[in-house]
mmCIF file of the N, C-alpha and C atoms, coordinates in Angstrom:
data_MODEL
# 
_entry.id   MODEL 
# 
loop_
_atom_site.group_PDB 
_atom_site.id 
_atom_site.type_symbol 
_atom_site.label_atom_id 
_atom_site.label_alt_id 
_atom_site.label_comp_id 
_atom_site.label_asym_id 
_atom_site.label_entity_id 
_atom_site.label_seq_id 
_atom_site.pdbx_PDB_ins_code 
_atom_site.Cartn_x 
_atom_site.Cartn_y 
_atom_site.Cartn_z 
_atom_site.occupancy 
_atom_site.B_iso_or_equiv 
_atom_site.pdbx_formal_charge 
_atom_site.auth_seq_id 
_atom_site.auth_comp_id 
_atom_site.auth_asym_id 
_atom_site.auth_atom_id 
_atom_site.pdbx_PDB_model_num 
ATOM 1   N N  . MET A 1 1  ? 112.281 172.663 149.930 1.00 0.00 ? 1  MET A N  1 
ATOM 2   C CA . MET A 1 1  ? 111.173 173.081 150.252 1.00 0.00 ? 1  MET A CA 1 
ATOM 3   C C  . MET A 1 1  ? 111.068 171.528 151.025 1.00 0.00 ? 1  MET A C  1 
ATOM 4   N N  . ILE A 1 2  ? 110.197 171.976 152.482 1.00 0.00 ? 2  ILE A N  1 
ATOM 5   C CA . ILE A 1 2  ? 109.588 171.210 152.669 1.00 0.00 ? 2  ILE A CA 1 
ATOM 6   C C  . ILE A 1 2  ? 108.229 170.961 152.961 1.00 0.00 ? 2  ILE A C  1 
ATOM 7   N N  . THR A 1 3  ? 107.641 169.454 152.514 1.00 0.00 ? 3  THR A N  1 
ATOM 8   C CA . THR A 1 3  ? 106.424 169.483 152.831 1.00 0.00 ? 3  THR A CA 1 
ATOM 9   C C  . THR A 1 3  ? 105.922 169.048 153.966 1.00 0.00 ? 3  THR A C  1 
ATOM 10  N N  . VAL A 1 4  ? 104.384 169.636 154.250 1.00 0.00 ? 4  VAL A N  1 
ATOM 11  C CA . VAL A 1 4  ? 104.382 169.486 155.337 1.00 0.00 ? 4  VAL A CA 1 
ATOM 12  C C  . VAL A 1 4  ? 102.751 169.441 155.269 1.00 0.00 ? 4  VAL A C  1 
ATOM 13  N N  . ILE A 1 5  ? 101.905 168.775 156.626 1.00 0.00 ? 5  ILE A N  1 
ATOM 14  C CA . ILE A 1 5  ? 100.435 168.839 156.188 1.00 0.00 ? 5  ILE A CA 1 
ATOM 15  C C  . ILE A 1 5  ? 99.997  170.055 157.670 1.00 0.00 ? 5  ILE A C  1 
ATOM 16  N N  . VAL A 1 6  ? 99.662  170.997 157.793 1.00 0.00 ? 6  VAL A N  1 
ATOM 17  C CA . VAL A 1 6  ? 99.291  172.575 158.691 1.00 0.00 ? 6  VAL A CA 1 
ATOM 18  C C  . VAL A 1 6  ? 98.298  171.870 159.050 1.00 0.00 ? 6  VAL A C  1 
ATOM 19  N N  . HIS A 1 7  ? 97.845  171.101 160.084 1.00 0.00 ? 7  HIS A N  1 
ATOM 20  C CA . HIS A 1 7  ? 96.262  170.763 161.893 1.00 0.00 ? 7  HIS A CA 1 
ATOM 21  C C  . HIS A 1 7  ? 96.492  172.494 161.368 1.00 0.00 ? 7  HIS A C  1 
ATOM 22  N N  . ILE A 1 8  ? 94.822  173.242 161.265 1.00 0.00 ? 8  ILE A N  1 
ATOM 23  C CA . ILE A 1 8  ? 94.284  173.992 161.672 1.00 0.00 ? 8  ILE A CA 1 
ATOM 24  C C  . ILE A 1 8  ? 92.958  173.180 162.907 1.00 0.00 ? 8  ILE A C  1 
ATOM 25  N N  . ASN A 1 9  ? 92.991  174.387 163.277 1.00 0.00 ? 9  ASN A N  1 
ATOM 26  C CA . ASN A 1 9  ? 91.783  174.451 164.628 1.00 0.00 ? 9  ASN A CA 1 
ATOM 27  C C  . ASN A 1 9  ? 90.039  174.434 163.258 1.00 0.00 ? 9  ASN A C  1 
ATOM 28  N N  . ASN A 1 10 ? 89.122  173.188 163.685 1.00 0.00 ? 10 ASN A N  1 
ATOM 29  C CA . ASN A 1 10 ? 88.936  173.239 163.688 1.00 0.00 ? 10 ASN A CA 1 
ATOM 30  C C  . ASN A 1 10 ? 88.330  173.520 161.795 1.00 0.00 ? 10 ASN A C  1 
ATOM 31  N N  . GLU A 1 11 ? 88.772  172.993 161.040 1.00 0.00 ? 11 GLU A N  1 
ATOM 32  C CA . GLU A 1 11 ? 89.382  172.589 160.086 1.00 0.00 ? 11 GLU A CA 1 
ATOM 33  C C  . GLU A 1 11 ? 89.928  171.659 159.430 1.00 0.00 ? 11 GLU A C  1 
ATOM 34  N N  . ASP A 1 12 ? 89.538  171.628 158.160 1.00 0.00 ? 12 ASP A N  1 
ATOM 35  C CA . ASP A 1 12 ? 90.586  169.991 157.582 1.00 0.00 ? 12 ASP A CA 1 
ATOM 36  C C  . ASP A 1 12 ? 91.827  170.490 156.997 1.00 0.00 ? 12 ASP A C  1 
ATOM 37  N N  . PRO A 1 13 ? 92.731  169.322 157.085 1.00 0.00 ? 13 PRO A N  1 
ATOM 38  C CA . PRO A 1 13 ? 94.255  169.611 157.406 1.00 0.00 ? 13 PRO A CA 1 
ATOM 39  C C  . PRO A 1 13 ? 94.880  169.906 155.727 1.00 0.00 ? 13 PRO A C  1 
ATOM 40  N N  . ILE A 1 14 ? 95.795  171.370 155.470 1.00 0.00 ? 14 ILE A N  1 
ATOM 41  C CA . ILE A 1 14 ? 95.656  171.496 154.098 1.00 0.00 ? 14 ILE A CA 1 
ATOM 42  C C  . ILE A 1 14 ? 97.244  171.055 154.623 1.00 0.00 ? 14 ILE A C  1 
ATOM 43  N N  . MET A 1 15 ? 97.412  170.696 152.510 1.00 0.00 ? 15 MET A N  1 
ATOM 44  C CA . MET A 1 15 ? 99.432  170.184 152.573 1.00 0.00 ? 15 MET A CA 1 
ATOM 45  C C  . MET A 1 15 ? 99.642  171.531 151.708 1.00 0.00 ? 15 MET A C  1 
ATOM 46  N N  . GLY A 1 16 ? 101.285 171.524 152.446 1.00 0.00 ? 16 GLY A N  1 
ATOM 47  C CA . GLY A 1 16 ? 101.736 172.391 151.071 1.00 0.00 ? 16 GLY A CA 1 
ATOM 48  C C  . GLY A 1 16 ? 103.350 172.453 151.077 1.00 0.00 ? 16 GLY A C  1 
ATOM 49  N N  . GLU A 1 17 ? 104.037 173.415 150.960 1.00 0.00 ? 17 GLU A N  1 
ATOM 50  C CA . GLU A 1 17 ? 105.737 173.628 151.359 1.00 0.00 ? 17 GLU A CA 1 
ATOM 51  C C  . GLU A 1 17 ? 105.837 174.685 152.025 1.00 0.00 ? 17 GLU A C  1 
ATOM 52  N N  . VAL A 1 18 ? 107.101 174.505 152.932 1.00 0.00 ? 18 VAL A N  1 
ATOM 53  C CA . VAL A 1 18 ? 107.641 175.686 153.624 1.00 0.00 ? 18 VAL A CA 1 
ATOM 54  C C  . VAL A 1 18 ? 108.838 175.457 153.292 1.00 0.00 ? 18 VAL A C  1 
ATOM 55  N N  . GLU A 1 19 ? 109.683 176.997 153.573 1.00 0.00 ? 19 GLU A N  1 
ATOM 56  C CA . GLU A 1 19 ? 111.494 176.837 152.266 1.00 0.00 ? 19 GLU A CA 1 
ATOM 57  C C  . GLU A 1 19 ? 111.852 176.440 153.691 1.00 0.00 ? 19 GLU A C  1 
ATOM 58  N N  . GLN A 1 20 ? 111.576 176.743 155.002 1.00 0.00 ? 20 GLN A N  1 
ATOM 59  C CA . GLN A 1 20 ? 112.394 176.015 156.592 1.00 0.00 ? 20 GLN A CA 1 
ATOM 60  C C  . GLN A 1 20 ? 111.405 175.824 157.423 1.00 0.00 ? 20 GLN A C  1 
ATOM 61  N N  . LEU A 1 21 ? 112.111 175.322 158.442 1.00 0.00 ? 21 LEU A N  1 
ATOM 62  C CA . LEU A 1 21 ? 110.729 174.515 159.987 1.00 0.00 ? 21 LEU A CA 1 
ATOM 63  C C  . LEU A 1 21 ? 110.846 175.927 160.392 1.00 0.00 ? 21 LEU A C  1 
ATOM 64  N N  . PRO A 1 22 ? 109.635 175.992 160.993 1.00 0.00 ? 22 PRO A N  1 
ATOM 65  C CA . PRO A 1 22 ? 109.254 177.075 161.596 1.00 0.00 ? 22 PRO A CA 1 
ATOM 66  C C  . PRO A 1 22 ? 110.824 176.813 163.237 1.00 0.00 ? 22 PRO A C  1 
ATOM 67  N N  . GLN A 1 23 ? 111.006 178.174 163.294 1.00 0.00 ? 23 GLN A N  1 
ATOM 68  C CA . GLN A 1 23 ? 111.334 178.403 164.800 1.00 0.00 ? 23 GLN A CA 1 
ATOM 69  C C  . GLN A 1 23 ? 110.176 178.238 165.692 1.00 0.00 ? 23 GLN A C  1 
ATOM 70  N N  . PRO A 1 24 ? 111.352 178.336 167.186 1.00 0.00 ? 24 PRO A N  1 
ATOM 71  C CA . PRO A 1 24 ? 109.815 178.405 168.534 1.00 0.00 ? 24 PRO A CA 1 
ATOM 72  C C  . PRO A 1 24 ? 109.657 179.754 168.361 1.00 0.00 ? 24 PRO A C  1 
ATOM 73  N N  . SER A 1 25 ? 110.257 181.197 167.735 1.00 0.00 ? 25 SER A N  1 
ATOM 74  C CA . SER A 1 25 ? 109.981 182.163 168.278 1.00 0.00 ? 25 SER A CA 1 
ATOM 75  C C  . SER A 1 25 ? 108.849 182.621 166.783 1.00 0.00 ? 25 SER A C  1 
ATOM 76  N N  . ASP A 1 26 ? 108.980 182.022 166.046 1.00 0.00 ? 26 ASP A N  1 
ATOM 77  C CA . ASP A 1 26 ? 108.306 182.229 164.798 1.00 0.00 ? 26 ASP A CA 1 
ATOM 78  C C  . ASP A 1 26 ? 106.590 182.508 165.153 1.00 0.00 ? 26 ASP A C  1 
ATOM 79  N N  . GLN A 1 27 ? 105.712 183.658 165.178 1.00 0.00 ? 27 GLN A N  1 
ATOM 80  C CA . GLN A 1 27 ? 104.427 183.893 164.773 1.00 0.00 ? 27 GLN A CA 1 
ATOM 81  C C  . GLN A 1 27 ? 103.454 183.364 164.006 1.00 0.00 ? 27 GLN A C  1 
ATOM 82  N N  . ILE A 1 28 ? 104.113 183.464 162.616 1.00 0.00 ? 28 ILE A N  1 
ATOM 83  C CA . ILE A 1 28 ? 103.039 182.463 161.569 1.00 0.00 ? 28 ILE A CA 1 
ATOM 84  C C  . ILE A 1 28 ? 104.079 181.865 161.097 1.00 0.00 ? 28 ILE A C  1 
ATOM 85  N N  . ILE A 1 29 ? 103.246 181.221 160.054 1.00 0.00 ? 29 ILE A N  1 
ATOM 86  C CA . ILE A 1 29 ? 103.660 180.202 158.866 1.00 0.00 ? 29 ILE A CA 1 
ATOM 87  C C  . ILE A 1 29 ? 103.372 180.583 157.679 1.00 0.00 ? 29 ILE A C  1 
ATOM 88  N N  . MET A 1 30 ? 104.361 180.486 157.160 1.00 0.00 ? 30 MET A N  1 
ATOM 89  C CA . MET A 1 30 ? 103.733 180.566 155.847 1.00 0.00 ? 30 MET A CA 1 
ATOM 90  C C  . MET A 1 30 ? 103.902 179.236 154.534 1.00 0.00 ? 30 MET A C  1 
ATOM 91  N N  . LEU A 1 31 ? 102.813 178.963 154.548 1.00 0.00 ? 31 LEU A N  1 
ATOM 92  C CA . LEU A 1 31 ? 102.965 177.925 152.898 1.00 0.00 ? 31 LEU A CA 1 
ATOM 93  C C  . LEU A 1 31 ? 102.488 177.716 151.825 1.00 0.00 ? 31 LEU A C  1 
ATOM 94  N N  . LYS A 1 32 ? 103.319 177.506 150.581 1.00 0.00 ? 32 LYS A N  1 
ATOM 95  C CA . LYS A 1 32 ? 103.450 177.568 149.555 1.00 0.00 ? 32 LYS A CA 1 
ATOM 96  C C  . LYS A 1 32 ? 102.832 176.731 148.849 1.00 0.00 ? 32 LYS A C  1 
ATOM 97  N N  . ASN A 1 33 ? 101.804 176.660 148.062 1.00 0.00 ? 33 ASN A N  1 
ATOM 98  C CA . ASN A 1 33 ? 101.384 176.144 147.116 1.00 0.00 ? 33 ASN A CA 1 
ATOM 99  C C  . ASN A 1 33 ? 99.856  175.226 147.736 1.00 0.00 ? 33 ASN A C  1 
ATOM 100 N N  . PRO A 1 34 ? 99.121  175.747 149.096 1.00 0.00 ? 34 PRO A N  1 
ATOM 101 C CA . PRO A 1 34 ? 98.199  175.343 150.049 1.00 0.00 ? 34 PRO A CA 1 
ATOM 102 C C  . PRO A 1 34 ? 97.216  174.393 149.063 1.00 0.00 ? 34 PRO A C  1 
ATOM 103 N N  . ARG A 1 35 ? 96.823  172.987 148.887 1.00 0.00 ? 35 ARG A N  1 
ATOM 104 C CA . ARG A 1 35 ? 95.320  171.994 149.047 1.00 0.00 ? 35 ARG A CA 1 
ATOM 105 C C  . ARG A 1 35 ? 95.635  171.443 149.949 1.00 0.00 ? 35 ARG A C  1 
ATOM 106 N N  . LYS A 1 36 ? 94.370  170.758 149.956 1.00 0.00 ? 36 LYS A N  1 
ATOM 107 C CA . LYS A 1 36 ? 93.945  169.327 150.538 1.00 0.00 ? 36 LYS A CA 1 
ATOM 108 C C  . LYS A 1 36 ? 94.557  167.739 150.892 1.00 0.00 ? 36 LYS A C  1 
ATOM 109 N N  . LYS A 1 37 ? 94.976  167.569 152.102 1.00 0.00 ? 37 LYS A N  1 
ATOM 110 C CA . LYS A 1 37 ? 95.421  166.373 151.376 1.00 0.00 ? 37 LYS A CA 1 
ATOM 111 C C  . LYS A 1 37 ? 95.307  165.463 150.127 1.00 0.00 ? 37 LYS A C  1 
ATOM 112 N N  . ASP A 1 38 ? 94.060  165.135 149.637 1.00 0.00 ? 38 ASP A N  1 
ATOM 113 C CA . ASP A 1 38 ? 94.058  164.811 148.702 1.00 0.00 ? 38 ASP A CA 1 
ATOM 114 C C  . ASP A 1 38 ? 94.206  165.214 147.223 1.00 0.00 ? 38 ASP A C  1 
ATOM 115 N N  . GLY A 1 39 ? 95.055  166.422 147.860 1.00 0.00 ? 39 GLY A N  1 
ATOM 116 C CA . GLY A 1 39 ? 94.927  167.554 146.034 1.00 0.00 ? 39 GLY A CA 1 
ATOM 117 C C  . GLY A 1 39 ? 94.374  168.409 145.710 1.00 0.00 ? 39 GLY A C  1 
ATOM 118 N N  . LYS A 1 40 ? 93.099  168.431 146.219 1.00 0.00 ? 40 LYS A N  1 
ATOM 119 C CA . LYS A 1 40 ? 92.493  169.448 145.687 1.00 0.00 ? 40 LYS A CA 1 
ATOM 120 C C  . LYS A 1 40 ? 92.366  171.096 146.173 1.00 0.00 ? 40 LYS A C  1 
ATOM 121 N N  . ASP A 1 41 ? 91.422  171.491 145.540 1.00 0.00 ? 41 ASP A N  1 
ATOM 122 C CA . ASP A 1 41 ? 91.156  173.021 146.335 1.00 0.00 ? 41 ASP A CA 1 
ATOM 123 C C  . ASP A 1 41 ? 91.071  173.441 147.677 1.00 0.00 ? 41 ASP A C  1 
ATOM 124 N N  . VAL A 1 42 ? 91.704  174.471 148.000 1.00 0.00 ? 42 VAL A N  1 
ATOM 125 C CA . VAL A 1 42 ? 90.961  174.267 149.737 1.00 0.00 ? 42 VAL A CA 1 
ATOM 126 C C  . VAL A 1 42 ? 90.024  175.403 149.401 1.00 0.00 ? 42 VAL A C  1 
ATOM 127 N N  . HIS A 1 43 ? 88.297  175.064 149.840 1.00 0.00 ? 43 HIS A N  1 
ATOM 128 C CA . HIS A 1 43 ? 87.210  175.847 149.257 1.00 0.00 ? 43 HIS A CA 1 
ATOM 129 C C  . HIS A 1 43 ? 87.288  177.348 149.982 1.00 0.00 ? 43 HIS A C  1 
ATOM 130 N N  . TYR A 1 44 ? 87.754  177.472 150.841 1.00 0.00 ? 44 TYR A N  1 
ATOM 131 C CA . TYR A 1 44 ? 87.253  178.758 150.741 1.00 0.00 ? 44 TYR A CA 1 
ATOM 132 C C  . TYR A 1 44 ? 89.168  179.675 151.019 1.00 0.00 ? 44 TYR A C  1 
ATOM 133 N N  . LEU A 1 45 ? 89.544  179.148 150.119 1.00 0.00 ? 45 LEU A N  1 
ATOM 134 C CA . LEU A 1 45 ? 90.861  180.193 148.949 1.00 0.00 ? 45 LEU A CA 1 
ATOM 135 C C  . LEU A 1 45 ? 90.448  180.127 147.107 1.00 0.00 ? 45 LEU A C  1 
ATOM 136 N N  . GLU A 1 46 ? 90.681  181.485 147.440 1.00 0.00 ? 46 GLU A N  1 
ATOM 137 C CA . GLU A 1 46 ? 90.656  181.788 146.051 1.00 0.00 ? 46 GLU A CA 1 
ATOM 138 C C  . GLU A 1 46 ? 91.540  180.539 144.862 1.00 0.00 ? 46 GLU A C  1 
ATOM 139 N N  . PRO A 1 47 ? 91.264  180.260 144.070 1.00 0.00 ? 47 PRO A N  1 
ATOM 140 C CA . PRO A 1 47 ? 91.587  179.144 143.146 1.00 0.00 ? 47 PRO A CA 1 
ATOM 141 C C  . PRO A 1 47 ? 93.205  179.645 142.144 1.00 0.00 ? 47 PRO A C  1 
ATOM 142 N N  . ASN A 1 48 ? 93.548  180.878 142.431 1.00 0.00 ? 48 ASN A N  1 
ATOM 143 C CA . ASN A 1 48 ? 94.798  181.058 141.817 1.00 0.00 ? 48 ASN A CA 1 
ATOM 144 C C  . ASN A 1 48 ? 96.154  181.510 142.767 1.00 0.00 ? 48 ASN A C  1 
ATOM 145 N N  . VAL A 1 49 ? 95.279  181.466 144.450 1.00 0.00 ? 49 VAL A N  1 
ATOM 146 C CA . VAL A 1 49 ? 95.991  181.755 145.384 1.00 0.00 ? 49 VAL A CA 1 
ATOM 147 C C  . VAL A 1 49 ? 96.952  180.427 145.860 1.00 0.00 ? 49 VAL A C  1 
ATOM 148 N N  . ASN A 1 50 ? 98.868  181.048 145.656 1.00 0.00 ? 50 ASN A N  1 
ATOM 149 C CA . ASN A 1 50 ? 99.844  180.088 145.724 1.00 0.00 ? 50 ASN A CA 1 
ATOM 150 C C  . ASN A 1 50 ? 100.647 180.387 147.100 1.00 0.00 ? 50 ASN A C  1 
ATOM 151 N N  . LEU A 1 51 ? 100.231 180.840 148.193 1.00 0.00 ? 51 LEU A N  1 
ATOM 152 C CA . LEU A 1 51 ? 100.951 181.635 149.751 1.00 0.00 ? 51 LEU A CA 1 
ATOM 153 C C  . LEU A 1 51 ? 99.870  181.913 150.564 1.00 0.00 ? 51 LEU A C  1 
ATOM 154 N N  . VAL A 1 52 ? 100.317 180.780 151.313 1.00 0.00 ? 52 VAL A N  1 
ATOM 155 C CA . VAL A 1 52 ? 98.904  181.972 152.763 1.00 0.00 ? 52 VAL A CA 1 
ATOM 156 C C  . VAL A 1 52 ? 99.894  182.177 153.588 1.00 0.00 ? 52 VAL A C  1 
ATOM 157 N N  . ILE A 1 53 ? 99.734  183.118 154.592 1.00 0.00 ? 53 ILE A N  1 
ATOM 158 C CA . ILE A 1 53 ? 99.803  183.235 156.193 1.00 0.00 ? 53 ILE A CA 1 
ATOM 159 C C  . ILE A 1 53 ? 98.887  182.736 156.798 1.00 0.00 ? 53 ILE A C  1 
ATOM 160 N N  . TRP A 1 54 ? 98.988  181.917 157.937 1.00 0.00 ? 54 TRP A N  1 
ATOM 161 C CA . TRP A 1 54 ? 98.462  181.524 159.247 1.00 0.00 ? 54 TRP A CA 1 
ATOM 162 C C  . TRP A 1 54 ? 99.273  181.754 160.296 1.00 0.00 ? 54 TRP A C  1 
ATOM 163 N N  . PRO A 1 55 ? 98.761  182.985 160.896 1.00 0.00 ? 55 PRO A N  1 
ATOM 164 C CA . PRO A 1 55 ? 98.906  183.095 162.720 1.00 0.00 ? 55 PRO A CA 1 
ATOM 165 C C  . PRO A 1 55 ? 99.121  181.124 163.569 1.00 0.00 ? 55 PRO A C  1 
ATOM 166 N N  . PHE A 1 56 ? 100.236 181.487 163.733 1.00 0.00 ? 56 PHE A N  1 
ATOM 167 C CA . PHE A 1 56 ? 99.973  179.875 164.923 1.00 0.00 ? 56 PHE A CA 1 
ATOM 168 C C  . PHE A 1 56 ? 99.535  179.409 166.360 1.00 0.00 ? 56 PHE A C  1 
ATOM 169 N N  . HIS A 1 57 ? 98.725  181.032 166.672 1.00 0.00 ? 57 HIS A N  1 
ATOM 170 C CA . HIS A 1 57 ? 97.332  179.915 167.383 1.00 0.00 ? 57 HIS A CA 1 
ATOM 171 C C  . HIS A 1 57 ? 96.573  179.989 166.880 1.00 0.00 ? 57 HIS A C  1 
ATOM 172 N N  . ARG A 1 58 ? 96.153  179.748 166.004 1.00 0.00 ? 58 ARG A N  1 
ATOM 173 C CA . ARG A 1 58 ? 95.050  178.978 164.945 1.00 0.00 ? 58 ARG A CA 1 
ATOM 174 C C  . ARG A 1 58 ? 95.448  177.398 164.950 1.00 0.00 ? 58 ARG A C  1 
ATOM 175 N N  . ILE A 1 59 ? 96.633  177.030 164.778 1.00 0.00 ? 59 ILE A N  1 
ATOM 176 C CA . ILE A 1 59 ? 97.163  176.029 164.366 1.00 0.00 ? 59 ILE A CA 1 
ATOM 177 C C  . ILE A 1 59 ? 97.557  174.942 165.872 1.00 0.00 ? 59 ILE A C  1 
ATOM 178 N N  . THR A 1 60 ? 97.033  173.533 165.445 1.00 0.00 ? 60 THR A N  1 
ATOM 179 C CA . THR A 1 60 ? 97.325  172.220 166.456 1.00 0.00 ? 60 THR A CA 1 
ATOM 180 C C  . THR A 1 60 ? 98.577  171.956 166.328 1.00 0.00 ? 60 THR A C  1 
ATOM 181 N N  . PHE A 1 61 ? 98.845  171.251 165.177 1.00 0.00 ? 61 PHE A N  1 
ATOM 182 C CA . PHE A 1 61 ? 99.688  171.226 165.042 1.00 0.00 ? 61 PHE A CA 1 
ATOM 183 C C  . PHE A 1 61 ? 100.637 170.263 163.345 1.00 0.00 ? 61 PHE A C  1 
ATOM 184 N N  . ILE A 1 62 ? 101.596 170.425 163.174 1.00 0.00 ? 62 ILE A N  1 
ATOM 185 C CA . ILE A 1 62 ? 102.542 170.354 161.920 1.00 0.00 ? 62 ILE A CA 1 
ATOM 186 C C  . ILE A 1 62 ? 102.868 168.782 161.340 1.00 0.00 ? 62 ILE A C  1 
ATOM 187 N N  . GLU A 1 63 ? 102.672 168.147 160.781 1.00 0.00 ? 63 GLU A N  1 
ATOM 188 C CA . GLU A 1 63 ? 103.380 167.262 160.153 1.00 0.00 ? 63 GLU A CA 1 
ATOM 189 C C  . GLU A 1 63 ? 104.516 167.561 159.177 1.00 0.00 ? 63 GLU A C  1 
ATOM 190 N N  . LEU A 1 64 ? 105.571 166.614 158.902 1.00 0.00 ? 64 LEU A N  1 
ATOM 191 C CA . LEU A 1 64 ? 106.205 167.024 158.194 1.00 0.00 ? 64 LEU A CA 1 
ATOM 192 C C  . LEU A 1 64 ? 106.727 165.378 156.996 1.00 0.00 ? 64 LEU A C  1 
ATOM 193 N N  . ILE A 1 65 ? 106.574 165.619 155.937 1.00 0.00 ? 65 ILE A N  1 
ATOM 194 C CA . ILE A 1 65 ? 106.485 164.122 155.061 1.00 0.00 ? 65 ILE A CA 1 
ATOM 195 C C  . ILE A 1 65 ? 107.688 164.100 154.364 1.00 0.00 ? 65 ILE A C  1 
ATOM 196 N N  . GLN A 1 66 ? 108.402 163.567 154.638 1.00 0.00 ? 66 GLN A N  1 
ATOM 197 C CA . GLN A 1 66 ? 109.623 163.342 154.104 1.00 0.00 ? 66 GLN A CA 1 
ATOM 198 C C  . GLN A 1 66 ? 109.549 162.290 152.627 1.00 0.00 ? 66 GLN A C  1 
ATOM 199 N N  . ASP A 1 67 ? 110.609 162.926 152.206 1.00 0.00 ? 67 ASP A N  1 
ATOM 200 C CA . ASP A 1 67 ? 110.210 162.351 150.284 1.00 0.00 ? 67 ASP A CA 1 
ATOM 201 C C  . ASP A 1 67 ? 111.075 161.218 149.863 1.00 0.00 ? 67 ASP A C  1 
ATOM 202 N N  . VAL A 1 68 ? 110.435 159.717 149.544 1.00 0.00 ? 68 VAL A N  1 
ATOM 203 C CA . VAL A 1 68 ? 111.356 159.403 149.394 1.00 0.00 ? 68 VAL A CA 1 
ATOM 204 C C  . VAL A 1 68 ? 112.102 158.392 147.834 1.00 0.00 ? 68 VAL A C  1 
ATOM 205 N N  . GLU A 1 69 ? 112.446 158.161 147.651 1.00 0.00 ? 69 GLU A N  1 
ATOM 206 C CA . GLU A 1 69 ? 112.515 158.227 146.374 1.00 0.00 ? 69 GLU A CA 1 
ATOM 207 C C  . GLU A 1 69 ? 112.446 157.204 146.192 1.00 0.00 ? 69 GLU A C  1 
ATOM 208 N N  . GLU A 1 70 ? 111.933 156.867 144.904 1.00 0.00 ? 70 GLU A N  1 
ATOM 209 C CA . GLU A 1 70 ? 111.644 155.334 145.159 1.00 0.00 ? 70 GLU A CA 1 
ATOM 210 C C  . GLU A 1 70 ? 113.083 154.883 144.365 1.00 0.00 ? 70 GLU A C  1 
ATOM 211 N N  . ASP A 1 71 ? 113.562 154.611 144.154 1.00 0.00 ? 71 ASP A N  1 
ATOM 212 C CA . ASP A 1 71 ? 114.913 154.194 144.277 1.00 0.00 ? 71 ASP A CA 1 
ATOM 213 C C  . ASP A 1 71 ? 115.262 153.503 145.535 1.00 0.00 ? 71 ASP A C  1 
ATOM 214 N N  . GLU A 1 72 ? 115.191 153.660 146.361 1.00 0.00 ? 72 GLU A N  1 
ATOM 215 C CA . GLU A 1 72 ? 116.064 153.811 147.568 1.00 0.00 ? 72 GLU A CA 1 
ATOM 216 C C  . GLU A 1 72 ? 114.645 152.585 148.632 1.00 0.00 ? 72 GLU A C  1 
ATOM 217 N N  . ILE A 1 73 ? 113.231 152.951 148.239 1.00 0.00 ? 73 ILE A N  1 
ATOM 218 C CA . ILE A 1 73 ? 111.938 152.017 148.405 1.00 0.00 ? 73 ILE A CA 1 
ATOM 219 C C  . ILE A 1 73 ? 113.128 149.995 148.496 1.00 0.00 ? 73 ILE A C  1 
ATOM 220 N N  . ILE A 1 74 ? 112.602 149.889 149.188 1.00 0.00 ? 74 ILE A N  1 
ATOM 221 C CA . ILE A 1 74 ? 112.734 148.039 149.596 1.00 0.00 ? 74 ILE A CA 1 
ATOM 222 C C  . ILE A 1 74 ? 112.483 147.109 149.723 1.00 0.00 ? 74 ILE A C  1 
ATOM 223 N N  . SER A 1 75 ? 111.976 146.252 149.588 1.00 0.00 ? 75 SER A N  1 
ATOM 224 C CA . SER A 1 75 ? 110.670 145.662 149.043 1.00 0.00 ? 75 SER A CA 1 
ATOM 225 C C  . SER A 1 75 ? 111.356 144.413 149.109 1.00 0.00 ? 75 SER A C  1 
ATOM 226 N N  . PHE A 1 76 ? 110.541 142.763 149.423 1.00 0.00 ? 76 PHE A N  1 
ATOM 227 C CA . PHE A 1 76 ? 110.769 141.793 149.311 1.00 0.00 ? 76 PHE A CA 1 
ATOM 228 C C  . PHE A 1 76 ? 110.140 141.123 148.473 1.00 0.00 ? 76 PHE A C  1 
ATOM 229 N N  . VAL A 1 77 ? 111.852 140.437 147.872 1.00 0.00 ? 77 VAL A N  1 
ATOM 230 C CA . VAL A 1 77 ? 111.533 139.788 146.305 1.00 0.00 ? 77 VAL A CA 1 
ATOM 231 C C  . VAL A 1 77 ? 111.911 139.052 146.326 1.00 0.00 ? 77 VAL A C  1 
ATOM 232 N N  . ARG A 1 78 ? 111.596 137.725 146.300 1.00 0.00 ? 78 ARG A N  1 
ATOM 233 C CA . ARG A 1 78 ? 111.437 136.765 146.189 1.00 0.00 ? 78 ARG A CA 1 
ATOM 234 C C  . ARG A 1 78 ? 112.385 135.538 145.000 1.00 0.00 ? 78 ARG A C  1 
ATOM 235 N N  . GLU A 1 79 ? 114.126 135.158 145.286 1.00 0.00 ? 79 GLU A N  1 
ATOM 236 C CA . GLU A 1 79 ? 114.584 134.391 144.408 1.00 0.00 ? 79 GLU A CA 1 
ATOM 237 C C  . GLU A 1 79 ? 114.485 133.176 144.261 1.00 0.00 ? 79 GLU A C  1 
# 
């Protein structure tokens, strides 16, 4: 699963997961576990919704969120 943030025209961005990245020929995006960026429920969706389909003509752009393993994080350490 790939975590994305979908920016919908005149709405707050919605975060969720997709199985694969959309192709140029796709006309819809299927977003699993839709939620706001802060993890709260989307006010115009029912609480038990776990899959939403949006047409691409309503979407401005999509951000991809990369999962970072904690072991891979390199920080400054002074010895």
